[in-house]
Backbone as CSV, one residue per row, in Angstrom:
resi,resn,N_x,N_y,N_z,CA_x,CA_y,CA_z,C_x,C_y,C_z
1,UNK,32.534,9.933,40.649,31.543,9.174,41.790,31.999,8.058,41.832
2,UNK,32.923,7.288,42.226,32.929,5.490,42.773,31.634,4.836,42.175
3,UNK,32.268,3.585,41.313,31.125,2.733,40.847,30.009,1.687,41.931
4,UNK,29.005,2.078,41.664,27.714,1.228,42.349,28.353,0.132,42.936
5,UNK,28.846,-1.167,42.771,29.525,-2.112,43.211,30.517,-1.396,44.400
6,UNK,31.339,-0.562,44.159,32.666,-0.261,44.898,32.092,0.070,46.207
7,UNK,30.592,1.223,45.777,29.704,2.005,46.976,28.937,1.258,47.883
8,UNK,28.771,0.038,47.395,27.840,-1.073,47.716,28.961,-1.804,49.137
9,UNK,29.868,-2.234,48.411,31.047,-2.588,49.111,31.535,-2.410,50.436
10,UNK,31.860,-0.925,50.121,32.315,-0.351,51.380,31.383,-0.062,52.316
11,UNK,29.737,0.059,52.199,28.444,-0.287,53.443,28.513,-0.958,53.820
12,UNK,29.079,-2.818,52.858,28.338,-3.930,53.869,30.253,-3.573,54.996
13,UNK,31.090,-3.684,54.121,32.355,-3.627,55.144,32.152,-2.780,56.135
14,UNK,31.662,-1.653,55.834,31.290,-0.487,57.237,30.344,-1.478,58.186
15,UNK,29.985,-2.500,57.513,28.650,-2.923,58.601,29.319,-3.714,59.253
16,UNK,30.295,-4.741,58.693,30.789,-5.797,59.865,31.960,-4.926,60.727
17,UNK,31.957,-3.611,60.845,32.904,-3.442,61.950,31.782,-2.639,62.980
18,UNK,30.724,-2.274,62.550,29.681,-1.943,63.332,28.695,-3.197,64.127
19,UNK,28.894,-3.932,63.446,28.041,-5.520,64.052,26.415,-5.435,63.100
20,UNK,26.405,-5.025,61.753,25.697,-4.251,61.016,24.130,-3.465,61.799
21,UNK,24.753,-2.450,63.176,24.265,-1.586,63.340,23.296,-0.359,62.587
22,UNK,22.335,-0.225,62.588,21.596,0.429,61.918,21.181,0.248,60.468
23,UNK,21.925,-0.763,59.915,21.917,-1.573,58.347,21.758,-2.820,58.814
24,UNK,20.213,-2.577,58.249,19.015,-3.808,58.091,19.420,-4.761,56.893
25,UNK,19.286,-5.760,56.838,18.885,-6.550,55.541,18.594,-6.573,54.262
26,UNK,16.972,-5.632,54.662,16.269,-3.870,53.636,17.206,-3.250,53.181
27,UNK,18.379,-3.045,54.209,18.732,-1.768,53.087,19.642,-2.291,52.099
28,UNK,20.459,-3.298,52.696,21.664,-4.182,51.781,20.865,-4.328,50.857
29,UNK,19.721,-5.181,50.545,18.550,-4.956,49.720,18.543,-4.126,48.251
30,UNK,17.804,-3.325,49.275,17.640,-1.634,48.332,19.180,-1.629,47.783
31,UNK,20.078,-1.445,48.516,21.299,-1.069,48.037,21.676,-1.791,46.723
32,UNK,21.432,-3.225,46.972,22.448,-4.134,45.929,21.281,-3.340,44.580
33,UNK,19.697,-3.396,44.942,18.739,-3.408,43.903,19.329,-2.036,42.866
34,UNK,19.779,-1.064,43.476,20.314,0.603,43.121,21.505,-0.238,42.484
35,UNK,22.137,-1.047,42.893,23.382,-1.270,42.535,23.710,-1.973,40.907
36,UNK,22.582,-2.723,41.046,22.007,-2.999,39.400,21.298,-2.426,38.776
37,UNK,20.581,-1.333,39.320,20.041,-0.572,38.444,21.231,0.179,37.582
38,UNK,21.968,0.687,38.407,23.244,1.307,37.910,23.868,0.402,36.707
39,UNK,24.509,-0.861,37.115,25.069,-1.824,36.403,23.982,-1.451,34.625
40,UNK,22.791,-1.961,34.888,21.914,-1.865,33.807,22.167,-0.479,32.751
41,UNK,21.915,0.906,33.451,22.229,1.701,33.029,23.228,2.115,31.810
42,UNK,24.090,1.264,32.530,25.725,1.498,32.157,25.828,0.972,30.425
43,UNK,25.185,-0.423,30.534,24.974,-1.239,29.429,24.133,-0.568,28.562
44,UNK,22.687,-0.168,28.596,21.683,0.394,28.071,21.501,1.605,27.377
45,UNK,22.528,2.433,28.733,22.693,4.076,28.117,23.332,3.686,26.541
46,UNK,24.441,3.844,26.511,24.857,3.514,25.210,23.876,3.082,23.814
47,UNK,23.415,2.144,24.142,22.427,1.351,23.030,21.158,2.273,22.629
48,UNK,20.543,2.916,24.028,19.358,4.029,23.857,20.146,4.889,22.734
49,UNK,21.100,5.499,22.542,21.729,6.774,21.868,21.382,6.163,20.333
50,UNK,22.216,4.808,20.389,22.269,4.064,18.948,20.841,3.996,18.356
51,UNK,20.044,3.753,19.250,18.468,3.243,18.417,17.961,4.650,18.182
52,UNK,18.269,5.430,19.311,17.619,6.736,19.331,17.704,7.536,17.576
53,UNK,19.154,7.509,17.288,20.472,7.832,16.291,19.568,7.335,15.192
54,UNK,19.061,5.684,14.967,18.804,5.593,14.029,19.677,4.438,13.787
55,UNK,20.815,3.435,14.665,21.308,2.697,15.054,21.196,1.541,14.297
56,UNK,21.586,0.880,13.712,21.328,-0.651,13.646,21.592,-1.799,14.860
57,UNK,20.868,-2.807,14.595,21.563,-3.681,15.957,22.769,-4.411,15.931
58,UNK,23.369,-4.004,14.431,24.852,-4.421,14.980,25.492,-3.273,15.388
59,UNK,25.178,-2.205,15.108,26.127,-0.817,16.038,26.041,-0.980,17.595
60,UNK,24.267,-1.649,17.665,24.463,-1.283,19.421,25.238,-2.552,19.940
61,UNK,25.271,-3.607,19.045,26.446,-4.785,19.716,27.465,-3.898,19.497
62,UNK,27.847,-3.638,19.080,29.442,-2.831,18.865,29.701,-1.635,19.749
63,UNK,28.717,-0.593,19.854,28.974,0.179,21.116,29.609,-0.678,22.801
64,UNK,28.438,-1.707,22.304,28.812,-2.553,23.933,29.748,-3.281,23.451
65,UNK,30.702,-4.003,22.351,31.623,-4.137,22.845,32.354,-3.317,22.991
66,UNK,32.600,-1.955,22.613,33.871,-1.489,22.034,33.759,-0.679,23.895
67,UNK,32.727,-0.870,24.405,32.500,0.003,25.890,33.749,-1.426,27.026
68,UNK,33.347,-2.658,26.589,33.921,-3.700,27.430,35.256,-3.434,26.749
69,UNK,35.734,-3.671,25.451,37.161,-3.365,25.020,37.598,-2.338,25.345
70,UNK,36.891,-1.396,25.475,37.480,-0.155,25.135,38.968,0.272,25.835
71,UNK,38.068,-0.121,27.641,38.919,0.283,28.554,40.618,-0.344,28.290
72,UNK,40.672,-1.320,28.188,41.598,-2.850,27.775,42.576,-1.995,26.645
73,UNK,41.542,-1.236,25.569,42.849,-0.732,25.117,43.330,1.093,25.184
74,UNK,42.219,1.586,25.945,42.404,2.795,26.271,42.517,3.511,27.474
75,UNK,42.446,2.400,28.327,42.442,3.184,30.134,41.064,3.290,30.569
76,UNK,41.091,4.874,31.161,39.517,5.076,31.901,38.733,5.724,30.242
77,UNK,39.533,6.506,29.167,39.101,6.750,28.299,38.465,5.973,27.037
78,UNK,38.662,4.923,27.298,38.047,3.859,26.637,36.751,3.355,27.158
79,UNK,36.331,4.359,28.174,34.396,4.057,28.137,34.065,4.791,27.837
80,UNK,34.131,6.478,27.156,34.076,6.289,26.651,34.171,6.825,24.420
81,UNK,35.478,6.011,24.309,35.282,6.607,22.994,35.106,4.775,22.627
82,UNK,35.034,3.972,23.061,35.443,2.734,23.391,33.562,2.480,22.456
83,UNK,32.961,3.010,23.080,31.159,2.665,22.343,31.236,3.552,21.284
84,UNK,31.709,4.414,21.166,31.847,4.990,19.625,32.533,4.759,18.890
85,UNK,34.075,4.357,19.015,33.863,3.657,18.411,33.785,2.161,17.804
86,UNK,33.136,1.582,18.421,32.608,0.153,18.623,31.092,0.178,17.726
87,UNK,30.146,1.242,17.781,28.617,1.661,17.375,29.206,2.041,15.799
88,UNK,30.582,2.958,15.302,31.178,3.351,13.533,31.202,2.442,12.938
89,UNK,32.163,1.380,13.697,32.593,0.279,12.847,31.528,-0.454,12.699
90,UNK,30.744,-0.799,13.421,29.832,-1.809,13.037,28.363,-1.260,11.894
91,UNK,28.601,-0.269,12.066,27.916,0.333,11.211,28.373,0.727,9.583
92,UNK,29.467,0.956,9.724,30.890,0.852,8.474,30.242,-0.710,7.679
93,UNK,30.382,-1.957,9.185,30.025,-2.767,8.456,28.976,-3.832,7.446
94,UNK,27.731,-3.025,8.466,26.458,-2.940,7.764,26.351,-1.880,6.790
95,UNK,27.406,-1.798,6.356,27.419,-0.435,4.740,26.527,0.269,4.691
96,UNK,27.412,1.666,5.938,26.228,2.417,6.377,27.642,3.160,5.539
97,UNK,27.215,4.847,4.914,28.307,5.713,4.777,28.400,6.099,6.178
98,UNK,30.270,6.755,6.053,30.832,7.190,7.109,29.926,8.307,8.100
99,UNK,29.618,9.247,7.127,28.637,9.939,7.941,27.017,9.648,8.632
100,UNK,26.774,8.526,8.269,26.083,8.335,9.215,26.459,7.204,10.340
101,UNK,27.312,6.200,10.093,27.589,6.167,10.994,28.610,6.989,11.981
102,UNK,29.068,7.969,12.056,29.531,8.958,12.502,28.141,9.366,13.707
103,UNK,27.360,8.927,12.771,25.596,10.109,13.521,25.543,9.199,14.552
104,UNK,25.462,7.954,13.922,25.410,6.948,15.153,26.838,6.868,16.244
105,UNK,27.718,6.833,16.288,28.760,7.657,17.047,28.359,8.203,18.348
106,UNK,28.031,9.784,17.611,27.220,10.786,18.621,26.410,10.297,18.821
107,UNK,25.522,9.928,18.691,24.441,9.027,19.481,24.804,8.310,20.608
108,UNK,25.663,7.458,20.363,26.328,6.706,21.508,26.907,7.521,22.499
109,UNK,27.718,8.390,22.400,28.123,9.276,23.443,27.443,10.037,24.481
110,UNK,26.073,10.803,23.156,24.890,11.355,23.791,24.310,10.340,24.912
111,UNK,24.066,8.907,24.253,23.535,7.652,25.565,24.031,8.153,26.815
112,UNK,25.688,7.414,26.469,26.483,7.547,27.412,26.830,8.986,28.830
113,UNK,26.372,9.748,28.057,26.316,10.937,28.715,25.245,11.269,29.432
114,UNK,24.479,10.748,29.280,22.831,10.522,30.121,23.203,9.986,30.655
115,UNK,23.171,9.064,30.597,23.463,7.412,31.644,24.017,7.695,32.322
116,UNK,25.784,8.260,32.316,26.129,8.964,33.403,25.289,9.963,34.634
117,UNK,24.375,10.643,33.944,23.967,11.655,34.824,22.794,10.734,35.762
118,UNK,22.061,9.977,34.825,21.376,8.791,35.665,22.218,8.136,36.883
119,UNK,23.753,7.332,36.244,24.490,6.768,37.422,24.809,7.547,38.342
120,UNK,24.600,8.905,38.017,25.498,9.473,39.414,24.694,9.965,40.317
121,UNK,23.149,10.471,40.164,22.299,10.409,40.917,21.823,9.136,41.446
122,UNK,21.480,8.182,40.486,21.627,6.771,41.380,22.009,6.933,43.141
123,UNK,23.711,6.712,42.129,24.591,6.717,43.217,24.629,7.761,44.210
124,UNK,24.417,8.530,44.107,23.894,9.580,45.062,22.707,9.412,46.304
125,UNK,21.829,8.956,45.669,20.730,8.404,46.556,21.407,7.347,47.373
126,UNK,22.105,6.185,47.062,22.700,5.389,47.460,23.863,6.095,48.957
127,UNK,24.333,6.714,48.857,25.342,7.179,49.440,24.337,8.214,50.500
128,UNK,23.620,8.768,50.247,22.839,9.468,51.048,21.564,8.738,51.720
129,UNK,21.014,7.374,50.888,20.242,6.702,52.366,21.356,5.670,53.295
130,UNK,22.642,5.908,53.142,23.561,5.107,53.482,24.039,6.269,55.196
131,UNK,23.619,7.658,54.725,24.186,8.569,55.904,23.350,8.652,56.341
132,UNK,21.925,8.537,55.816,20.568,8.448,56.620,20.831,7.019,57.588
133,UNK,20.558,6.348,57.356,20.801,5.086,58.502,21.512,5.485,58.936
134,UNK,23.076,5.529,59.313,24.039,5.370,60.549,24.337,6.791,60.918
135,UNK,23.625,7.505,60.342,23.604,8.889,61.968,21.985,9.261,62.316
136,UNK,21.189,8.309,62.040,19.752,8.178,62.657,19.296,7.281,63.734
């Protein structure tokens, strides 16, 4: 599914073509709030996985940095393995053993997958709301 900011932008561009018929400022504000919620879920889901599996604050920061840098080093796959690698390396830096660090990395992946499900639902709501508004 496309990213929420692209969904919102597509709706905004559509609004220009139809002079914003059936799409009020309340609609765009609501869509903007949902977009921000999706972005928040993006960053918080991996951090939640780290904390839930007993990771340190360093591992949370490692997962966030891994998510941001992973895309540059590994392309789209970096969105998945970047947070994992970042969390594991951060746990190793704070003197955790490899087994514990690996467990925290798995927690990051579980958080990411859970966040993906939540994002999918929110983006589905955004798209459904859009079609309801333009066809009613």
